[in-house]
C-alpha positions as protocol buffer text, in pm:
chain_id: "A"
residue {
  index: 1
  type: MET
  ca { x: -8161 y: 2199 z: 4023 }
}
residue {
  index: 2
  type: ASP
  ca { x: -8317 y: 1977 z: 3809 }
}
residue {
  index: 3
  type: TYR
  ca { x: -7989 y: 1799 z: 3734 }
}
residue {
  index: 4
  type: ARG
  ca { x: -7984 y: 1699 z: 4089 }
}
residue {
  index: 5
  type: ASP
  ca { x: -8343 y: 1606 z: 4085 }
}
residue {
  index: 6
  type: GLU
  ca { x: -8335 y: 1370 z: 3814 }
}
residue {
  index: 7
  type: GLU
  ca { x: -7981 y: 1206 z: 3924 }
}
residue {
  index: 8
  type: ASP
  ca { x: -7911 y: 847 z: 3867 }
}
residue {
  index: 9
  type: PRO
  ca { x: -8024 y: 666 z: 4202 }
}
residue {
  index: 10
  type: GLY
  ca { x: -7758 y: 450 z: 4194 }
}
residue {
  index: 11
  type: HIS
  ca { x: -7544 y: 699 z: 4111 }
}
residue {
  index: 12
  type: ASP
  ca { x: -7665 y: 851 z: 4504 }
}
residue {
  index: 13
  type: GLU
  ca { x: -7627 y: 519 z: 4658 }
}
residue {
  index: 14
  type: ALA
  ca { x: -7285 y: 543 z: 4535 }
}
residue {
  index: 15
  type: ALA
  ca { x: -7242 y: 905 z: 4638 }
}
residue {
  index: 16
  type: GLN
  ca { x: -7387 y: 792 z: 4950 }
}
residue {
  index: 17
  type: ALA
  ca { x: -7084 y: 459 z: 5007 }
}
residue {
  index: 18
  type: THR
  ca { x: -6851 y: 631 z: 4911 }
}
residue {
  index: 19
  type: PRO
  ca { x: -6841 y: 839 z: 5303 }
}
residue {
  index: 20
  type: ARG
  ca { x: -6872 y: 498 z: 5458 }
}
residue {
  index: 21
  type: GLU
  ca { x: -6568 y: 356 z: 5269 }
}
residue {
  index: 22
  type: ARG
  ca { x: -6372 y: 615 z: 5362 }
}
residue {
  index: 23
  type: GLY
  ca { x: -6479 y: 602 z: 5719 }
}
residue {
  index: 24
  type: ARG
  ca { x: -6384 y: 263 z: 5786 }
}
residue {
  index: 25
  type: PRO
  ca { x: -5978 y: 350 z: 5761 }
}
residue {
  index: 26
  type: SER
  ca { x: -6088 y: 631 z: 5967 }
}
residue {
  index: 27
  type: ARG
  ca { x: -6167 y: 448 z: 6246 }
}
residue {
  index: 28
  type: THR
  ca { x: -5921 y: 138 z: 6197 }
}
residue {
  index: 29
  type: SER
  ca { x: -5634 y: 374 z: 6141 }
}
residue {
  index: 30
  type: PRO
  ca { x: -5617 y: 496 z: 6528 }
}
residue {
  index: 31
  type: LEU
  ca { x: -5569 y: 173 z: 6599 }
}
residue {
  index: 32
  type: LEU
  ca { x: -5317 y: 104 z: 6412 }
}
residue {
  index: 33
  type: VAL
  ca { x: -5144 y: 419 z: 6518 }
}
residue {
  index: 34
  type: LEU
  ca { x: -5177 y: 299 z: 6888 }
}
residue {
  index: 35
  type: LEU
  ca { x: -5019 y: -43 z: 6800 }
}
residue {
  index: 36
  type: ALA
  ca { x: -4760 y: 149 z: 6640 }
}
residue {
  index: 37
  type: VAL
  ca { x: -4657 y: 362 z: 6890 }
}
residue {
  index: 38
  type: LEU
  ca { x: -4708 y: 70 z: 7173 }
}
residue {
  index: 39
  type: ILE
  ca { x: -4451 y: -131 z: 6942 }
}
residue {
  index: 40
  type: LEU
  ca { x: -4239 y: 137 z: 6946 }
}
residue {
  index: 41
  type: ALA
  ca { x: -4235 y: 236 z: 7329 }
}
residue {
  index: 42
  type: LEU
  ca { x: -4160 y: -138 z: 7388 }
}
residue {
  index: 43
  type: LEU
  ca { x: -3823 y: -153 z: 7171 }
}
residue {
  index: 44
  type: ALA
  ca { x: -3722 y: 201 z: 7309 }
}
residue {
  index: 45
  type: VAL
  ca { x: -3746 y: 29 z: 7636 }
}
residue {
  index: 46
  type: ALA
  ca { x: -3574 y: -258 z: 7548 }
}
residue {
  index: 47
  type: ALA
  ca { x: -3354 y: -54 z: 7402 }
}
residue {
  index: 48
  type: VAL
  ca { x: -3242 y: 144 z: 7696 }
}
residue {
  index: 49
  type: LEU
  ca { x: -3253 y: -146 z: 7932 }
}
residue {
  index: 50
  type: LEU
  ca { x: -2987 y: -346 z: 7651 }
}
residue {
  index: 51
  type: TRP
  ca { x: -2781 y: -22 z: 7647 }
}
residue {
  index: 52
  type: ARG
  ca { x: -2808 y: -25 z: 8005 }
}
residue {
  index: 53
  type: SER
  ca { x: -2671 y: -406 z: 8063 }
}
residue {
  index: 54
  type: LEU
  ca { x: -2384 y: -329 z: 7864 }
}
residue {
  index: 55
  type: GLY
  ca { x: -2318 y: -42 z: 7997 }
}
residue {
  index: 56
  type: ASP
  ca { x: -2316 y: -251 z: 8312 }
}
residue {
  index: 57
  type: SER
  ca { x: -2084 y: -511 z: 8248 }
}
residue {
  index: 58
  type: ILE
  ca { x: -1875 y: -296 z: 7980 }
}
residue {
  index: 59
  type: SER
  ca { x: -1832 y: 8 z: 8135 }
}
residue {
  index: 60
  type: GLY
  ca { x: -1905 y: -62 z: 8460 }
}
residue {
  index: 61
  type: THR
  ca { x: -1511 y: -252 z: 8517 }
}
residue {
  index: 62
  type: SER
  ca { x: -1194 y: -93 z: 8574 }
}
residue {
  index: 63
  type: VAL
  ca { x: -861 y: -349 z: 8542 }
}
residue {
  index: 64
  type: ALA
  ca { x: -561 y: -302 z: 8776 }
}
residue {
  index: 65
  type: LYS
  ca { x: -242 y: -506 z: 8725 }
}
residue {
  index: 66
  type: ASP
  ca { x: 86 y: -507 z: 8835 }
}
residue {
  index: 67
  type: SER
  ca { x: 390 y: -750 z: 8877 }
}
residue {
  index: 68
  type: ILE
  ca { x: 501 y: -793 z: 9240 }
}
residue {
  index: 69
  type: ASP
  ca { x: 896 y: -948 z: 9302 }
}
residue {
  index: 70
  type: SER
  ca { x: 853 y: -1260 z: 9513 }
}
residue {
  index: 71
  type: ALA
  ca { x: 1187 y: -1239 z: 9657 }
}
residue {
  index: 72
  type: SER
  ca { x: 1180 y: -1622 z: 9597 }
}
residue {
  index: 73
  type: GLN
  ca { x: 1111 y: -1885 z: 9378 }
}
residue {
  index: 74
  type: GLU
  ca { x: 887 y: -2058 z: 9664 }
}
residue {
  index: 75
  type: PRO
  ca { x: 673 y: -1731 z: 9808 }
}
residue {
  index: 76
  type: HIS
  ca { x: 351 y: -1811 z: 9999 }
}
residue {
  index: 77
  type: VAL
  ca { x: 78 y: -1564 z: 9856 }
}
residue {
  index: 78
  type: ARG
  ca { x: -307 y: -1511 z: 9997 }
}
residue {
  index: 79
  type: LEU
  ca { x: -575 y: -1388 z: 9818 }
}
residue {
  index: 80
  type: THR
  ca { x: -880 y: -1282 z: 10009 }
}
residue {
  index: 81
  type: ASN
  ca { x: -1182 y: -1186 z: 9791 }
}
residue {
  index: 82
  type: ALA
  ca { x: -1534 y: -1068 z: 9860 }
}
residue {
  index: 83
  type: ALA
  ca { x: -1719 y: -1146 z: 9514 }
}
residue {
  index: 84
  type: GLY
  ca { x: -1548 y: -1258 z: 9172 }
}
residue {
  index: 85
  type: GLN
  ca { x: -1369 y: -1521 z: 8988 }
}
residue {
  index: 86
  type: VAL
  ca { x: -1043 y: -1592 z: 9158 }
}
residue {
  index: 87
  type: ARG
  ca { x: -781 y: -1830 z: 8882 }
}
residue {
  index: 88
  type: VAL
  ca { x: -451 y: -1881 z: 8999 }
}
residue {
  index: 89
  type: GLU
  ca { x: -201 y: -2078 z: 8760 }
}
residue {
  index: 90
  type: GLY
  ca { x: 177 y: -2154 z: 8855 }
}
residue {
  index: 91
  type: VAL
  ca { x: 410 y: -2028 z: 8618 }
}
residue {
  index: 92
  type: GLU
  ca { x: 784 y: -2276 z: 8597 }
}
residue {
  index: 93
  type: GLY
  ca { x: 1035 y: -2062 z: 8646 }
}
residue {
  index: 94
  type: SER
  ca { x: 908 y: -1767 z: 8785 }
}
residue {
  index: 95
  type: ASP
  ca { x: 1033 y: -1507 z: 9073 }
}
residue {
  index: 96
  type: THR
  ca { x: 745 y: -1272 z: 9007 }
}
residue {
  index: 97
  type: VAL
  ca { x: 392 y: -1274 z: 9133 }
}
residue {
  index: 98
  type: GLU
  ca { x: 168 y: -1116 z: 8821 }
}
residue {
  index: 99
  type: TYR
  ca { x: -195 y: -1015 z: 8907 }
}
residue {
  index: 100
  type: GLU
  ca { x: -482 y: -866 z: 8695 }
}
residue {
  index: 101
  type: ALA
  ca { x: -812 y: -788 z: 8911 }
}
residue {
  index: 102
  type: THR
  ca { x: -1065 y: -695 z: 8713 }
}
residue {
  index: 103
  type: ARG
  ca { x: -1309 y: -476 z: 8945 }
}
residue {
  index: 104
  type: TYR
  ca { x: -1670 y: -422 z: 8859 }
}
residue {
  index: 105
  type: ALA
  ca { x: -1976 y: -254 z: 9002 }
}
residue {
  index: 106
  type: ALA
  ca { x: -2301 y: -249 z: 8824 }
}
residue {
  index: 107
  type: GLY
  ca { x: -2538 y: 63 z: 8840 }
}
residue {
  index: 108
  type: SER
  ca { x: -2796 y: 241 z: 8588 }
}
residue {
  index: 109
  type: ASP
  ca { x: -2516 y: 497 z: 8492 }
}
residue {
  index: 110
  type: PRO
  ca { x: -2251 y: 362 z: 8331 }
}
residue {
  index: 111
  type: ALA
  ca { x: -2006 y: 655 z: 8415 }
}
residue {
  index: 112
  type: ALA
  ca { x: -2092 y: 624 z: 8743 }
}
residue {
  index: 113
  type: ALA
  ca { x: -2063 y: 233 z: 8760 }
}
residue {
  index: 114
  type: LYS
  ca { x: -1684 y: 244 z: 8588 }
}
residue {
  index: 115
  type: GLN
  ca { x: -1637 y: 528 z: 8847 }
}
residue {
  index: 116
  type: GLN
  ca { x: -1743 y: 308 z: 9147 }
}
residue {
  index: 117
  type: ALA
  ca { x: -1547 y: 55 z: 9000 }
}
residue {
  index: 118
  type: SER
  ca { x: -1236 y: 191 z: 8981 }
}
residue {
  index: 119
  type: GLU
  ca { x: -1233 y: 249 z: 9327 }
}
residue {
  index: 120
  type: VAL
  ca { x: -1263 y: -92 z: 9436 }
}
residue {
  index: 121
  type: HIS
  ca { x: -957 y: -115 z: 9657 }
}
residue {
  index: 122
  type: VAL
  ca { x: -679 y: -391 z: 9624 }
}
residue {
  index: 123
  type: ASP
  ca { x: -447 y: -383 z: 9909 }
}
residue {
  index: 124
  type: ILE
  ca { x: -103 y: -571 z: 9909 }
}
residue {
  index: 125
  type: THR
  ca { x: 121 y: -621 z: 10148 }
}
residue {
  index: 126
  type: ARG
  ca { x: 470 y: -814 z: 10110 }
}
residue {
  index: 127
  type: GLU
  ca { x: 667 y: -914 z: 10430 }
}
residue {
  index: 128
  type: ASP
  ca { x: 979 y: -1116 z: 10280 }
}
residue {
  index: 129
  type: SER
  ca { x: 814 y: -1380 z: 10068 }
}
residue {
  index: 130
  type: ARG
  ca { x: 488 y: -1324 z: 10184 }
}
residue {
  index: 131
  type: ILE
  ca { x: 248 y: -1183 z: 9956 }
}
residue {
  index: 132
  type: THR
  ca { x: -118 y: -1084 z: 10101 }
}
residue {
  index: 133
  type: ILE
  ca { x: -361 y: -940 z: 9827 }
}
residue {
  index: 134
  type: LYS
  ca { x: -681 y: -834 z: 9919 }
}
residue {
  index: 135
  type: THR
  ca { x: -1008 y: -661 z: 9795 }
}
residue {
  index: 136
  type: GLU
  ca { x: -1357 y: -600 z: 10000 }
}
residue {
  index: 137
  type: GLY
  ca { x: -1671 y: -575 z: 9782 }
}
residue {
  index: 138
  type: GLY
  ca { x: -2018 y: -576 z: 9851 }
}
residue {
  index: 139
  type: GLY
  ca { x: -2328 y: -480 z: 9738 }
}
residue {
  index: 140
  type: ASP
  ca { x: -2314 y: -452 z: 9352 }
}
residue {
  index: 141
  type: THR
  ca { x: -1907 y: -414 z: 9336 }
}
residue {
  index: 142
  type: GLY
  ca { x: -1631 y: -671 z: 9350 }
}
residue {
  index: 143
  type: ALA
  ca { x: -1337 y: -824 z: 9138 }
}
residue {
  index: 144
  type: ASP
  ca { x: -1207 y: -1108 z: 8918 }
}
residue {
  index: 145
  type: TYR
  ca { x: -861 y: -1197 z: 8970 }
}
residue {
  index: 146
  type: ALA
  ca { x: -578 y: -1367 z: 8747 }
}
residue {
  index: 147
  type: LEU
  ca { x: -301 y: -1454 z: 8905 }
}
residue {
  index: 148
  type: ARG
  ca { x: 50 y: -1581 z: 8765 }
}
residue {
  index: 149
  type: ILE
  ca { x: 287 y: -1666 z: 9023 }
}
residue {
  index: 150
  type: PRO
  ca { x: 605 y: -1912 z: 9049 }
}
residue {
  index: 151
  type: ALA
  ca { x: 571 y: -2291 z: 9052 }
}
residue {
  index: 152
  type: GLY
  ca { x: 690 y: -2330 z: 9343 }
}
residue {
  index: 153
  type: ALA
  ca { x: 466 y: -2133 z: 9538 }
}
residue {
  index: 154
  type: SER
  ca { x: 217 y: -2228 z: 9809 }
}
residue {
  index: 155
  type: VAL
  ca { x: -112 y: -2052 z: 9786 }
}
residue {
  index: 156
  type: GLU
  ca { x: -429 y: -1980 z: 10034 }
}
residue {
  index: 157
  type: VAL
  ca { x: -747 y: -1830 z: 9845 }
}
residue {
  index: 158
  type: GLU
  ca { x: -1016 y: -1738 z: 10070 }
}
residue {
  index: 159
  type: SER
  ca { x: -1364 y: -1641 z: 9850 }
}
residue {
  index: 160
  type: GLU
  ca { x: -1703 y: -1525 z: 9974 }
}
residue {
  index: 161
  type: ALA
  ca { x: -1864 y: -1542 z: 9636 }
}
residue {
  index: 162
  type: GLY
  ca { x: -1721 y: -1653 z: 9328 }
}
residue {
  index: 163
  type: ASP
  ca { x: -1568 y: -2022 z: 9189 }
}
residue {
  index: 164
  type: VAL
  ca { x: -1171 y: -2063 z: 9247 }
}
residue {
  index: 165
  type: GLU
  ca { x: -916 y: -2238 z: 9021 }
}
residue {
  index: 166
  type: ILE
  ca { x: -576 y: -2334 z: 9066 }
}
residue {
  index: 167
  type: SER
  ca { x: -326 y: -2531 z: 8841 }
}
residue {
  index: 168
  type: GLY
  ca { x: 55 y: -2590 z: 8793 }
}
residue {
  index: 169
  type: LEU
  ca { x: 150 y: -2519 z: 9208 }
}
residue {
  index: 170
  type: THR
  ca { x: 444 y: -2787 z: 9442 }
}
residue {
  index: 171
  type: GLY
  ca { x: 353 y: -2592 z: 9721 }
}
residue {
  index: 172
  type: TYR
  ca { x: 80 y: -2610 z: 9955 }
}
residue {
  index: 173
  type: VAL
  ca { x: -262 y: -2494 z: 9811 }
}
residue {
  index: 174
  type: LYS
  ca { x: -556 y: -2408 z: 10049 }
}
residue {
  index: 175
  type: ALA
  ca { x: -904 y: -2278 z: 9879 }
}
residue {
  index: 176
  type: GLY
  ca { x: -1213 y: -2209 z: 10025 }
}
residue {
  index: 177
  type: ALA
  ca { x: -1509 y: -2046 z: 9826 }
}
residue {
  index: 178
  type: GLU
  ca { x: -1838 y: -1938 z: 10078 }
}
residue {
  index: 179
  type: ALA
  ca { x: -2030 y: -1958 z: 9737 }
}
residue {
  index: 180
  type: GLY
  ca { x: -1862 y: -2148 z: 9438 }
}
residue {
  index: 181
  type: ASP
  ca { x: -1709 y: -2395 z: 9271 }
}
residue {
  index: 182
  type: VAL
  ca { x: -1326 y: -2486 z: 9360 }
}
residue {
  index: 183
  type: THR
  ca { x: -1092 y: -2679 z: 9122 }
}
residue {
  index: 184
  type: VAL
  ca { x: -787 y: -2784 z: 9203 }
}
residue {
  index: 185
  type: ASN
  ca { x: -554 y: -2939 z: 8901 }
}
residue {
  index: 186
  type: ASP
  ca { x: -193 y: -3039 z: 8854 }
}
residue {
  index: 187
  type: VAL
  ca { x: -20 y: -2958 z: 9217 }
}
residue {
  index: 188
  type: GLY
  ca { x: 266 y: -3129 z: 9401 }
}
residue {
  index: 189
  type: GLY
  ca { x: 188 y: -3057 z: 9774 }
}
residue {
  index: 190
  type: GLY
  ca { x: -82 y: -3085 z: 10001 }
}
residue {
  index: 191
  type: VAL
  ca { x: -426 y: -2961 z: 9969 }
}
residue {
  index: 192
  type: LYS
  ca { x: -755 y: -2824 z: 10154 }
}
residue {
  index: 193
  type: VAL
  ca { x: -1026 y: -2727 z: 10022 }
}
residue {
  index: 194
  type: GLU
  ca { x: -1339 y: -2601 z: 10186 }
}
residue {
  index: 195
  type: ALA
  ca { x: -1667 y: -2551 z: 9981 }
}
residue {
  index: 196
  type: PRO
  ca { x: -2012 y: -2499 z: 10198 }
}
residue {
  index: 197
  type: LYS
  ca { x: -2240 y: -2448 z: 9875 }
}
residue {
  index: 198
  type: GLY
  ca { x: -2036 y: -2553 z: 9540 }
}
residue {
  index: 199
  type: ASP
  ca { x: -1909 y: -2851 z: 9351 }
}
residue {
  index: 200
  type: VAL
  ca { x: -1528 y: -2959 z: 9400 }
}
residue {
  index: 201
  type: THR
  ca { x: -1278 y: -3116 z: 9148 }
}
residue {
  index: 202
  type: VAL
  ca { x: -911 y: -3240 z: 9286 }
}
residue {
  index: 203
  type: ALA
  ca { x: -719 y: -3387 z: 9040 }
}
residue {
  index: 204
  type: ASN
  ca { x: -344 y: -3486 z: 8904 }
}
residue {
  index: 205
  type: VAL
  ca { x: -195 y: -3438 z: 9272 }
}
residue {
  index: 206
  type: ASN
  ca { x: 143 y: -3590 z: 9329 }
}
residue {
  index: 207
  type: THR
  ca { x: 265 y: -3563 z: 9661 }
}
residue {
  index: 208
  type: ASP
  ca { x: 427 y: -3863 z: 9848 }
}
residue {
  index: 209
  type: THR
  ca { x: 402 y: -3710 z: 10187 }
}
residue {
  index: 210
  type: GLY
  ca { x: 111 y: -3493 z: 10149 }
}
residue {
  index: 211
  type: GLY
  ca { x: -249 y: -3510 z: 10182 }
}
residue {
  index: 212
  type: ALA
  ca { x: -629 y: -3373 z: 10071 }
}
residue {
  index: 213
  type: GLU
  ca { x: -827 y: -3278 z: 10320 }
}
residue {
  index: 214
  type: LEU
  ca { x: -1215 y: -3216 z: 10169 }
}
residue {
  index: 215
  type: GLU
  ca { x: -1497 y: -3033 z: 10351 }
}
residue {
  index: 216
  type: VAL
  ca { x: -1791 y: -3019 z: 10130 }
}
residue {
  index: 217
  type: GLY
  ca { x: -2117 y: -2873 z: 10214 }
}
residue {
  index: 218
  type: ALA
  ca { x: -2392 y: -2919 z: 9932 }
}
residue {
  index: 219
  type: GLY
  ca { x: -2237 y: -2987 z: 9607 }
}
residue {
  index: 220
  type: ASP
  ca { x: -2064 y: -3289 z: 9388 }
}
residue {
  index: 221
  type: VAL
  ca { x: -1688 y: -3390 z: 9438 }
}
residue {
  index: 222
  type: ALA
  ca { x: -1487 y: -3528 z: 9164 }
}
residue {
  index: 223
  type: LEU
  ca { x: -1166 y: -3703 z: 9276 }
}
residue {
  index: 224
  type: GLU
  ca { x: -927 y: -3816 z: 8965 }
}
residue {
  index: 225
  type: ASP
  ca { x: -569 y: -3962 z: 8937 }
}
residue {
  index: 226
  type: LEU
  ca { x: -449 y: -3869 z: 9315 }
}
residue {
  index: 227
  type: ILE
  ca { x: -109 y: -3994 z: 9470 }
}
residue {
  index: 228
  type: LEU
  ca { x: -80 y: -3878 z: 9801 }
}
residue {
  index: 229
  type: GLY
  ca { x: -15 y: -3965 z: 10148 }
}
residue {
  index: 230
  type: THR
  ca { x: -361 y: -3959 z: 10312 }
}
residue {
  index: 231
  type: LEU
  ca { x: -729 y: -3830 z: 10191 }
}
residue {
  index: 232
  type: GLU
  ca { x: -966 y: -3718 z: 10409 }
}
residue {
  index: 233
  type: ALA
  ca { x: -1330 y: -3626 z: 10206 }
}
residue {
  index: 234
  type: ASN
  ca { x: -1639 y: -3559 z: 10396 }
}
residue {
  index: 235
  type: VAL
  ca { x: -1917 y: -3426 z: 10202 }
}
residue {
  index: 236
  type: GLU
  ca { x: -2260 y: -3348 z: 10357 }
}
residue {
  index: 237
  type: ALA
  ca { x: -2515 y: -3359 z: 10040 }
}
residue {
  index: 238
  type: GLY
  ca { x: -2401 y: -3472 z: 9716 }
}
residue {
  index: 239
  type: SER
  ca { x: -2237 y: -3757 z: 9492 }
}
residue {
  index: 240
  type: VAL
  ca { x: -1828 y: -3839 z: 9504 }
}
residue {
  index: 241
  type: THR
  ca { x: -1693 y: -3999 z: 9192 }
}
residue {
  index: 242
  type: LEU
  ca { x: -1304 y: -4114 z: 9221 }
}
residue {
  index: 243
  type: SER
  ca { x: -1140 y: -4215 z: 8879 }
}
residue {
  index: 244
  type: GLY
  ca { x: -784 y: -4272 z: 8701 }
}
residue {
  index: 245
  type: ARG
  ca { x: -578 y: -4404 z: 8968 }
}
residue {
  index: 246
  type: PHE
  ca { x: -523 y: -4375 z: 9344 }
}
residue {
  index: 247
  type: SER
  ca { x: -208 y: -4427 z: 9559 }
}
residue {
  index: 248
  type: GLY
  ca { x: -234 y: -4347 z: 9974 }
}
residue {
  index: 249
  type: ASP
  ca { x: -493 y: -4423 z: 10189 }
}
residue {
  index: 250
  type: GLY
  ca { x: -764 y: -4236 z: 10396 }
}
residue {
  index: 251
  type: ARG
  ca { x: -1175 y: -4198 z: 10397 }
}
residue {
  index: 252
  type: VAL
  ca { x: -1427 y: -4082 z: 10197 }
}
residue {
  index: 253
  type: SER
  ca { x: -1797 y: -3996 z: 10393 }
}
residue {
  index: 254
  type: VAL
  ca { x: -2083 y: -3899 z: 10257 }
}
residue {
  index: 255
  type: GLU
  ca { x: -2384 y: -3791 z: 10476 }
}
residue {
  index: 256
  type: THR
  ca { x: -2643 y: -3790 z: 10213 }
}
residue {
  index: 257
  type: GLY
  ca { x: -2520 y: -3909 z: 9849 }
}
residue {
  index: 258
  type: ASP
  ca { x: -2330 y: -4168 z: 9629 }
}
residue {
  index: 259
  type: ILE
  ca { x: -1986 y: -4281 z: 9612 }
}
residue {
  index: 260
  type: ILE
  ca { x: -1858 y: -4449 z: 9278 }
}
residue {
  index: 261
  type: ALA
  ca { x: -1528 y: -4568 z: 9285 }
}
residue {
  index: 262
  type: SER
  ca { x: -1425 y: -4627 z: 8933 }
}
residue {
  index: 263
  type: LEU
  ca { x: -1099 y: -4711 z: 9015 }
}
residue {
  index: 264
  type: PRO
  ca { x: -830 y: -5062 z: 8988 }
}
residue {
  index: 265
  type: ALA
  ca { x: -945 y: -5317 z: 9316 }
}
residue {
  index: 266
  type: GLU
  ca { x: -617 y: -5258 z: 9481 }
}
residue {
  index: 267
  type: ASP
  ca { x: -626 y: -4874 z: 9440 }
}
residue {
  index: 268
  type: THR
  ca { x: -905 y: -4905 z: 9729 }
}
residue {
  index: 269
  type: ARG
  ca { x: -759 y: -5138 z: 9943 }
}
residue {
  index: 270
  type: ASP
  ca { x: -636 y: -4897 z: 10249 }
}
residue {
  index: 271
  type: LEU
  ca { x: -963 y: -4662 z: 10114 }
}
residue {
  index: 272
  type: THR
  ca { x: -1314 y: -4613 z: 10343 }
}
residue {
  index: 273
  type: LEU
  ca { x: -1547 y: -4529 z: 10122 }
}
residue {
  index: 274
  type: GLN
  ca { x: -1900 y: -4472 z: 10368 }
}
residue {
  index: 275
  type: THR
  ca { x: -2211 y: -4276 z: 10306 }
}
residue {
  index: 276
  type: ARG
  ca { x: -2508 y: -4241 z: 10557 }
}
residue {
  index: 277
  type: VAL
  ca { x: -2839 y: -4227 z: 10293 }
}
residue {
  index: 278
  type: GLY
  ca { x: -2700 y: -4310 z: 9941 }
}
residue {
  index: 279
  type: SER
  ca { x: -2487 y: -4627 z: 9789 }
}
residue {
  index: 280
  type: VAL
  ca { x: -2127 y: -4730 z: 9714 }
}
residue {
  index: 281
  type: LEU
  ca { x: -2037 y: -4865 z: 9408 }
}
residue {
  index: 282
  type: ARG
  ca { x: -1680 y: -5005 z: 9349 }
}
residue {
  index: 283
  type: GLU
  ca { x: -1668 y: -4993 z: 8970 }
}
residue {
  index: 284
  type: PRO
  ca { x: -1353 y: -5110 z: 8772 }
}
residue {
  index: 285
  type: PRO
  ca { x: -1213 y: -4883 z: 8504 }
}
residue {
  index: 286
  type: ASP
  ca { x: -1354 y: -5117 z: 8221 }
}
residue {
  index: 287
  type: GLY
  ca { x: -1678 y: -5062 z: 8389 }
}
residue {
  index: 288
  type: ASP
  ca { x: -1778 y: -5392 z: 8486 }
}
residue {
  index: 289
  type: SER
  ca { x: -1892 y: -5347 z: 8826 }
}
residue {
  index: 290
  type: ASN
  ca { x: -1865 y: -5630 z: 9084 }
}
residue {
  index: 291
  type: GLY
  ca { x: -2149 y: -5474 z: 9300 }
}
residue {
  index: 292
  type: GLU
  ca { x: -1933 y: -5550 z: 9600 }
}
residue {
  index: 293
  type: GLY
  ca { x: -1945 y: -5165 z: 9731 }
}
residue {
  index: 294
  type: SER
  ca { x: -2305 y: -5159 z: 9705 }
}
residue {
  index: 295
  type: GLU
  ca { x: -2375 y: -5465 z: 9919 }
}
residue {
  index: 296
  type: LYS
  ca { x: -2114 y: -5335 z: 10176 }
}
residue {
  index: 297
  type: GLN
  ca { x: -2300 y: -5050 z: 10190 }
}
residue {
  index: 298
  type: LYS
  ca { x: -2678 y: -5228 z: 10265 }
}
residue {
  index: 299
  type: GLN
  ca { x: -2504 y: -5396 z: 10505 }
}
residue {
  index: 300
  type: GLY
  ca { x: -2397 y: -5120 z: 10664 }
}
residue {
  index: 301
  type: GLN
  ca { x: -2736 y: -4963 z: 10697 }
}
């Protein structure tokens, strides 16, 4: 008792301070723990979302591929696809139609998504040299197609949603995409493109008797190096650019948008360019514009 009564006051203060000092961490630690728990929870959620995303894109696919005897080096191939990208390539000397369909399905469970993707049906029929491929999708399913067909083939592609690319063919080409871009390149036959919602590129067409017919809703159009009989291009909203060389006659009509013809003057002699709301600029390939087209459009308005 005497020892405690005669204890140094400074020692008492130190003894009293110690619990306070120890108390500060006890009040702060729960906050740190809570913050750490929240961070771990967020990381866990992010990990699950990433895992599901990867599961959808990897496990949610199923590939179907085969080779079909086309019975001719000039078959007619028709592909109808609900949703997905379509790429068609002509192959010189080939007499088969090779297709690869990457079917996909989205879902939170990778195993179920993969099973659903494998059930996306690829319907194939052949009658003589006419080959029809059809895939019906909808909801969270679809298929991306890669076709390698004889270079002499003619082809028709209809896609509800997805880009369409066709190249390397000498036969007739018809491409339609309800929602998606359309590209036709290096062909030697007539071309018809329907694109209500998407950009259109047609390049390197060489056909003396065939023509190119384009119906575009909302989208830009690029035309490059066209040698053909006639060109008929109608665009509701978007710009049109012509470049390289052009041989033939025809008309490019735009409802709302500009037309830029970067062509030699002699190439546009039999080509009518008109826009209702916009301007028409005839621009020689060297970029030295004479403004002739713009002035004509002003007069037309």
